[in-house]
C-alpha positions in Angstrom: 27.5 -312.4 96.0 26.2 -316.0 96.1 25.2 -318.0 92.3 21.4 -317.7 93.3 21.3 -314.1 94.5 23.3 -312.7 91.2 20.5 -311.8 89.4 18.4 -310.0 91.5 18.4 -305.9 92.0 20.2 -305.0 94.9 18.4 -302.4 97.6 20.9 -300.7 99.3 19.8 -298.0 101.8 22.3 -294.9 103.3 20.8 -294.4 106.8 23.9 -291.7 107.4 22.0 -289.1 109.0 18.9 -290.4 107.1 20.2 -289.7 104.1 17.8 -292.6 102.3 19.1 -292.5 99.4 19.6 -296.2 97.3 21.8 -298.0 95.5 21.3 -301.1 93.1 25.3 -301.7 93.1 27.5 -302.2 95.7 30.2 -300.3 94.0 28.0 -297.3 93.9 26.7 -297.4 97.7 30.2 -297.4 98.4 30.5 -294.0 95.8 28.0 -292.3 97.3 29.0 -293.2 100.8 32.3 -291.5 99.7 30.4 -288.3 99.3 29.5 -288.4 103.4 33.3 -289.4 104.0 34.8 -286.2 102.1 32.6 -284.5 104.8 34.1 -286.1 107.6 38.0 -284.9 106.6 39.6 -281.8 106.4 39.3 -279.5 103.7 41.5 -280.6 100.7 41.1 -284.5 101.8 39.3 -286.5 100.3 38.2 -290.8 100.5 40.3 -291.2 97.1 43.3 -289.4 99.4 43.4 -289.5 102.8 45.7 -292.1 103.1 48.7 -289.7 102.2 47.8 -287.1 104.4 48.7 -287.4 108.1 45.9 -286.7 109.6 45.5 -285.2 113.3 42.9 -286.7 115.5 40.1 -284.2 116.0 39.6 -283.2 119.3 35.7 -284.1 119.7 34.2 -287.7 120.3 32.9 -288.4 117.1 29.6 -289.7 116.8 28.2 -292.1 114.3 25.2 -290.5 112.4 24.0 -293.8 111.0 20.4 -294.4 112.7 20.7 -296.6 115.5 24.4 -296.8 115.9 25.5 -295.9 119.0 29.0 -295.9 118.0 31.4 -292.9 118.8 35.4 -292.9 119.0 37.9 -290.4 120.3 40.5 -292.2 118.2 39.7 -289.3 114.5 38.6 -289.7 111.5 39.8 -292.3 109.9 38.3 -294.9 112.6 35.2 -293.6 112.1 35.5 -293.8 108.3 36.0 -297.5 108.5 33.6 -298.0 111.1 31.4 -296.1 108.3 32.5 -298.4 105.4 31.2 -301.6 107.4 28.1 -299.7 107.8 27.8 -299.8 103.8 29.2 -303.7 104.4 26.5 -304.8 106.7 24.0 -303.7 104.5 24.8 -305.3 102.2 24.9 -308.9 103.9 21.6 -307.7 105.4 20.0 -307.4 101.9 21.5 -310.9 100.9 19.9 -312.3 104.5 16.6 -310.9 103.4 16.4 -312.6 100.2 17.3 -315.8 102.0 14.1 -315.0 104.7 11.9 -315.0 101.4 13.3 -317.6 99.5 13.0 -320.0 102.3 9.4 -318.7 103.8 10.9 -317.8 107.7 9.4 -316.0 109.8 10.9 -313.0 110.8 13.7 -312.5 113.9 11.7 -312.2 117.4 15.3 -310.3 118.9 13.8 -307.4 118.0 15.1 -304.8 115.9 17.0 -302.5 118.3 20.2 -303.7 117.7 20.1 -303.8 113.7 23.0 -301.4 113.1 25.2 -302.1 115.9 28.3 -303.8 114.2 31.0 -305.1 115.7 34.2 -303.4 116.7 36.6 -303.5 113.9 40.5 -304.3 113.7 42.6 -301.1 113.4 42.7 -301.5 109.8 42.4 -304.7 107.2 45.9 -305.8 106.3 46.1 -309.3 103.6 48.8 -311.5 105.0 49.4 -312.6 101.6 53.0 -313.1 100.7 54.6 -310.1 99.1 51.4 -308.1 99.1 51.2 -304.7 101.1 47.6 -304.2 100.7 45.9 -302.2 104.0 42.6 -300.9 103.1 40.0 -298.9 105.9 36.8 -300.4 103.9 35.9 -303.7 104.4 34.3 -304.7 101.4 37.6 -303.8 99.3 39.5 -306.1 101.7 36.7 -309.1 101.6 37.6 -309.2 97.5 40.8 -308.2 97.1 41.6 -311.6 99.8 38.9 -313.6 97.2 41.0 -312.7 94.2 44.2 -314.4 95.8 42.4 -317.6 96.1 41.0 -317.6 92.6 44.0 -316.1 90.9 46.1 -318.7 92.2 48.0 -321.0 90.0 47.8 -324.7 91.2 50.6 -327.1 92.9 50.6 -330.4 91.8 50.8 -333.0 94.0 51.2 -336.8 93.5 49.6 -336.5 89.4 46.9 -334.0 91.0 46.5 -330.1 91.5 46.0 -328.3 95.1 45.5 -324.8 96.1 48.1 -324.0 98.9 46.7 -321.6 101.3 50.0 -318.9 101.5 48.5 -316.9 104.1 50.9 -316.0 107.1 51.5 -318.6 109.4 48.8 -321.2 107.7 49.7 -324.2 106.0 46.6 -325.7 104.2 45.7 -326.7 101.5 42.5 -327.4 99.0 41.5 -329.4 96.2 39.9 -325.9 94.2 40.7 -322.2 94.0 37.2 -321.5 95.1 37.6 -323.9 98.5 40.7 -321.7 98.8 39.1 -318.6 98.8 36.1 -319.9 101.0 39.0 -321.0 103.0 40.7 -317.6 103.0 37.7 -316.2 104.6 38.7 -317.9 107.9 41.6 -315.7 108.2 40.2 -312.1 106.8 36.9 -313.4 109.6 34.6 -312.0 106.7 30.5 -312.6 107.5 28.7 -313.1 104.5 25.1 -312.9 105.9 23.7 -310.4 108.7 20.1 -310.6 110.2 17.8 -307.9 108.9 16.0 -307.7 112.2 18.7 -308.2 114.7 21.5 -307.2 112.8 23.8 -310.2 114.3 26.4 -311.3 111.6 27.2 -315.2 110.4 30.4 -316.2 108.5 27.6 -318.5 106.1 24.4 -319.1 104.6 23.5 -322.1 106.8 24.3 -320.4 110.4 22.0 -317.8 108.9 19.3 -319.9 108.4 19.7 -321.5 111.9 19.7 -318.3 113.4 16.0 -317.9 112.2 15.0 -321.3 112.2 15.6 -322.0 115.9 14.0 -318.8 117.0 11.4 -319.7 119.9 8.9 -316.9 121.8 11.6 -314.7 124.7 9.2 -315.9 127.6 10.4 -319.5 126.5 14.3 -319.2 126.6 15.3 -321.0 129.8 18.4 -322.1 128.9 21.3 -319.4 130.3 24.9 -319.3 130.1 26.7 -319.2 133.8 29.4 -317.5 132.9 28.1 -314.0 130.7 24.2 -314.9 132.0 23.0 -314.6 128.2 19.6 -316.9 127.8 18.9 -319.2 124.9 16.0 -321.3 123.2 17.5 -325.0 123.7 20.6 -326.6 125.2 22.3 -327.1 121.9 22.4 -323.5 120.9 23.5 -323.0 124.3 26.6 -325.7 124.3 27.2 -323.9 121.1 27.8 -320.9 122.4 29.4 -322.1 125.8 32.4 -322.7 123.5 33.4 -319.1 122.9 34.1 -319.1 126.4 36.5 -322.2 126.6 40.6 -321.0 125.5 41.9 -323.4 123.1 44.7 -322.1 122.1 48.0 -321.2 124.6 50.7 -318.7 124.3 53.9 -320.6 123.5 55.9 -317.8 125.4 53.9 -317.6 128.9 50.9 -318.7 130.5 48.2 -316.9 128.7 45.7 -319.5 126.8 42.9 -317.5 124.1 39.9 -318.7 122.7 40.7 -318.3 118.9 44.2 -318.4 116.8 43.3 -314.4 116.5 43.0 -313.0 119.8 46.7 -315.4 120.5 48.2 -313.6 117.6 47.0 -310.5 118.9 48.5 -311.2 122.6 51.8 -312.5 121.1 52.1 -308.8 118.9 51.5 -306.5 122.1 52.6 -308.5 124.8 55.9 -310.5 123.1 57.1 -309.3 119.7 59.1 -306.1 120.3 58.6 -305.0 116.1 57.6 -301.5 116.1 57.0 -300.6 112.5 55.0 -297.1 113.3 57.6 -294.3 113.6 57.1 -290.9 114.9 58.2 -288.2 112.8 58.8 -285.8 115.2 60.8 -287.5 118.0 62.2 -291.6 118.0 59.5 -292.9 120.0 58.0 -295.9 117.8 54.8 -297.6 118.2 53.0 -301.1 117.4 49.8 -300.0 116.1 48.7 -297.2 114.3 46.4 -296.3 116.6 49.0 -296.3 119.4 51.3 -293.6 117.0 48.0 -291.5 116.5 47.7 -291.4 120.4 51.3 -290.7 120.9 51.1 -288.0 118.7 48.6 -286.2 121.2 51.6 -285.7 123.0 52.8 -282.9 120.5 50.3 -280.8 120.6 50.4 -277.8 122.4 49.1 -277.3 126.5 49.5 -279.4 129.4 48.9 -283.0 130.3 45.6 -282.5 132.2 45.4 -284.7 135.8 42.9 -285.9 137.7 41.9 -283.9 140.9 40.5 -287.3 142.7 42.7 -288.0 145.1 44.7 -291.4 145.1 44.2 -291.2 141.0 46.6 -291.1 138.9 44.7 -290.7 135.6 46.5 -288.6 133.1 44.5 -287.4 129.7 46.0 -284.7 126.8 41.9 -284.2 125.9 39.5 -282.5 128.2 37.1 -284.5 127.0 38.8 -287.6 127.8 39.2 -286.0 131.2 35.4 -285.5 131.6 34.8 -288.9 130.8 36.4 -290.7 133.1 35.3 -288.3 136.0 31.6 -289.4 135.1 32.6 -293.2 134.9 34.8 -292.9 138.2 34.5 -290.1 140.7 30.6 -289.1 140.2 29.0 -289.9 143.0 25.6 -289.7 141.9 26.0 -293.5 139.4 25.9 -295.9 141.1 29.2 -298.6 141.7 28.6 -301.8 140.3 32.1 -303.4 140.6 32.6 -304.8 143.7 35.5 -305.9 145.5 35.2 -310.0 146.3 37.3 -310.1 149.4 35.8 -306.8 151.5 32.8 -305.8 149.4 34.0 -302.1 148.7 32.2 -300.9 145.3 33.6 -298.6 142.7 31.9 -297.1 139.3 34.6 -298.3 136.9 36.9 -301.5 136.5 40.0 -299.1 136.4 39.5 -298.0 140.3 38.9 -301.3 141.4 41.6 -302.7 139.9 43.9 -300.1 141.9 42.1 -301.5 145.2 43.1 -304.9 144.2 46.7 -304.3 143.3 47.6 -301.6 146.6 45.0 -302.9 149.1 45.5 -307.1 148.5 48.5 -307.0 146.4 47.3 -308.6 143.6 49.0 -309.1 140.1 46.9 -310.2 137.2 48.1 -313.6 135.9 50.7 -314.5 134.1 50.0 -313.3 130.3 47.7 -310.8 131.1 48.0 -306.9 131.1 44.2 -306.7 133.2 42.1 -307.9 135.4 38.8 -309.4 134.1 35.6 -308.7 136.0 32.3 -310.8 135.5 29.1 -309.9 135.7 26.7 -311.4 138.4 22.7 -311.8 138.5 22.4 -308.9 140.1 23.9 -307.1 137.6 27.3 -306.1 139.5 31.0 -306.8 138.3 33.3 -308.8 140.3 36.8 -310.3 139.8 37.3 -312.6 137.4 38.5 -316.1 139.1 38.5 -319.0 136.7 39.0 -319.8 133.1 38.1 -322.2 130.9 40.3 -324.4 128.6 39.8 -327.5 126.7 40.6 -330.8 127.5 43.0 -331.3 124.9 44.8 -327.7 126.0 44.9 -328.9 129.5 46.6 -332.2 128.7 49.3 -330.1 126.4 49.7 -328.4 129.2 50.3 -330.9 131.8 52.5 -332.6 129.2 54.3 -329.9 129.4 54.7 -329.2 133.0 55.7 -332.3 133.4 58.5 -332.5 131.0 59.7 -329.6 133.1 60.1 -331.7 136.3 61.6 -334.7 134.8 64.5 -331.8 133.1 64.8 -330.3 136.5 64.7 -333.5 138.5 67.4 -335.1 136.5 69.4 -332.2 137.3 69.2 -332.5 140.4 69.6 -335.9 140.4 72.9 -336.1 138.1 75.5 -336.5 141.4 73.6 -339.2 143.1 73.4 -342.9 142.6 72.7 -345.5 139.8 69.7 -346.6 142.2 68.4 -342.9 143.1 68.2 -342.3 139.6 66.1 -344.8 138.9 63.5 -343.6 141.4 63.5 -340.1 140.3 63.0 -339.7 136.4 59.8 -338.5 136.8 56.0 -339.9 137.0 53.6 -340.4 134.0 50.3 -338.6 134.1 46.9 -341.1 132.8 43.6 -339.5 132.7 40.9 -341.6 133.1 36.9 -340.6 134.0 36.1 -342.9 137.1 32.0 -343.8 137.8 30.8 -340.9 138.2 31.8 -339.8 135.0 34.4 -337.6 136.9 38.0 -336.4 135.2 40.8 -338.0 137.1 44.6 -337.4 136.5 46.1 -339.9 138.3 50.6 -340.3 138.3 51.6 -344.0 138.3 52.4 -343.7 141.8 48.2 -343.6 142.3 48.8 -340.0 143.7 45.7 -338.1 142.0 46.7 -335.0 140.7 43.1 -333.3 139.4 39.8 -334.2 140.8 36.4 -332.9 139.4 34.8 -329.3 141.0 31.4 -327.9 139.9 32.4 -324.4 138.5 29.9 -322.7 141.3 32.4 -324.1 144.2 35.1 -322.7 142.5 33.7 -319.4 142.0 33.1 -319.2 145.6 36.8 -319.6 146.2 38.4 -316.3 147.0 42.2 -315.4 147.3 44.0 -314.8 150.3 44.3 -311.1 150.4 48.4 -311.6 150.7 49.4 -313.7 148.0 49.3 -312.8 144.2 45.8 -313.1 142.5 45.9 -316.2 139.5 43.4 -317.8 137.6 42.4 -321.5 138.4 41.6 -323.1 135.5 38.5 -325.0 134.7 38.4 -328.1 132.2 35.9 -328.7 130.1 35.6 -331.8 129.1 33.9 -333.2 125.8 30.1 -334.6 125.6 32.1 -337.8 123.7 33.2 -338.4 127.1 30.4 -338.4 129.4 28.1 -341.4 129.8 24.4 -341.3 127.6 23.0 -341.5 131.5 24.9 -338.7 132.5 24.4 -336.8 129.6 20.8 -337.1 130.0 20.5 -335.2 133.4 23.6 -332.6 133.3 23.7 -329.0 132.1 27.2 -327.8 130.4 28.1 -326.9 133.6 28.5 -330.1 134.9 31.3 -331.0 132.1 34.4 -329.1 134.5 37.0 -329.8 136.6 39.2 -327.4 138.1 43.0 -327.6 138.7 45.7 -324.9 140.6 
C-alpha cells in the first residue's frame, strides 16, 4: 500500500451476487471471498485445499456473478476462481485510486461506470520465475506480495565498494541501487497494476498514470483524435501517440519472422511455437501439454460420449461439449445474425473469423505469415472486420532486421563466389545499407551503389493494397519513425499516421 494511505481504514465491498459485505483489511476481505469460492467447488473441496485435487472442468458455461461483470468461462471452476480473486484485488486498487482523487481534489472520470468491474484477461495462473522458487497461485494479491518479498529480502551484491541489488527473475539482468527499487522493478515482471479508476475500472501501473488519466479527460464530444488502427478516440494528440505505441512491434523472435509489442508476448510466442517442453502430463495417457488449460481441455477427450461434429456442410469444427457446439452454431452458422467478417479480395461475408479464415485458405490459397498461428482481422469504420495486411514495427527493430538480412545476403554471396576470381570476389562482398531522411522528412534506405531499397508510403495507401489470390498472403510492414527524427515544421502539421513507411 502507498505510504500515505496506510493509516486510512479501507472499505472493501464484495459485489459477488450483490453480497454487499465489507471488510477494512485485505486479508479479511480475501477470507470472505473464500466463502464464495468454497461454493464454486465440489463437495469436500475448499479454497484452502483445491490445489490438492484434480478438478474435472464443469461441463456448462460458468458466468461471473460480480456486479457489472460479463465474464464467463467454459474452462472450469479454477479459471472462474482466479477471475474472482482478481475482482477482490481490483476492489482494493480502486479504493486506493479513490483516495488519490479525494486527496488531489480531482473531478470524476467521465468515461462512465459501465466498465467499472470489467477486468483484463488473466494468465493461466500466476507463476514466480525467481531462481529455485516454485511458487504458483491463482490469487493475484498473494502473487504480487510474494514477488515484493523477493525484492525486499534479497541480499545486496557489492560492486566497486557499493551495494547493488540484482534482479534474479528469469531472463533479466537488471541491477538496482536499493532493495525498494528492486521490489518496484519486479512489478515490470509481474505486470502488477497499483491503481484502478473507481468509475471506469481502468488499471494503471502507478499513481502518476492514474492521475494523468483523470486530469486529461475532457468531454467525449471534444475528443477528436482517432487511432487509425483500432478506431479508439482520444482527447489529445499526445494521448493518441501514447496509445499508438501499443500497436508498434519492438521485439523480434530469434527463431522466425514474428514481431511483438512487448517481451511477455514474445515469451508466450516462443513457448507455444518453438519450445518443445511439455511439463503437464495426463494421468490417463501419455499425452503431455504446455499449459494447465491445454491439459484440462485434453482431459475432456477421456470423458464418455462421442465427439460432436458440426452438421454444417464444409465445416470441420468438432467439440466434446454440447454447449460449446451450440455457441459455435450461433456464432458461425445462424442466418439471422449479421455477417461482419468480409473477404477483402472477393467480398464474401461471414459471421465469424473462423469461417473467413477457412475461405481465405481454401479459396484464395492464403497462408498466415511466418511465426503466426492465425490470421488477424481489423475492425473498420463501418463495423466490419477485414484481414489485417499491415503490421507496425519500430525503426530500431527494422534496422535490426535489415542488418540481419544484409548479413545473410553477404554470406550467401560469399559462398556463391568462392570459386570466382579475386576481382569478382571484390565486387561481390555485399553492399552497405545507409539510412537517411530527405527534404520531405521521408525515411530512405539506400545501398552504397545508390539503389533505394525503402521509401515512404502512407498507411492508407498500404492498407488499400490487396494480395494476389494466387500467392501466399504475407504481411506488409509499416515502420514507425520516432518524432525526434521529424522536423519541427513537419511535426506541427503531421498526424501520427504520417510517420510511416512500408517495405516488402
